[in-house]
C-alpha angles and dihedrals in degrees: 000000000000121000123206113242100278097162111162116181095203094055093048092046088052093053091048090048091053091050094047088060104030146017110266135190144178129231139161134192093206118119135163096223139026090245137015094307122206136341125232090277094055095255124127112262110268114276093016129118118239104293117252116214111239118226127228087252091055091052095046089052091050091047092053090049090051090052089055090053090052095052093119090061136059109258132190129185115239134165115247138183118211137164112250119175091353095305130101111243135183111233137181102244137185124225102212121203124196088223093167092047091234091158092223101096097106093050093045093049090052091049092049092045088060093045093053094040095243124167091226150336127227119229122190115188120222111288094006098122100053095034093049093236117156119265121203136235108206124201114232102182142039097233117153091232097049102117092195093065139244122340110296095024112139127208120188115225128220118250115288117262120210131206097022116168093250102036145009095241128021129181125176133210113196089335095312117121132234112187134192124197101203097184086078090056110133128171108246125235133155093232094225143021091250091055090051091051091049091051090051090052091050090050090060090054090063094057 
């Protein structure tokens, strides 16, 4: 997946400003299949039922439920590209800011990564972007095609790079890219109380 150069200084400055003050992280509820999917030979992961392809509607529902679970944090919609099952995929992603400085963001992201069957979550400690400290990509499942490793495995990322030709922000883990297109950054809100209640109901369905 190649992005056009959508570098926007204000969006990047905003992300850096958030990280200078707080821990931040990135998580999505999007998945291709209802379970681990297929291995590199096209076979279902061992011990898994035949994978069922998830629809766009399924993923939008999961993403709304995830937003409900993140209501104690500041969340912003961004566009991300991540490798799932050996293929680069564009995903709706949330940038999550520990705006109240609870100190529990890393633990909560890991818990939600498990709940929504994600390969991993990205955690960036306070000040890590500007000070070139390593952030971590944390595995949240035991899927046979999860290149990060078994649940709980941690891979340090390289320092973030801004203004790349194909994305606004790029970080790499063992040579594999994670991109963010910050021009698509939009503050998240449910739009109405009824939508928020519906998202909360959906969240309970994933337990």
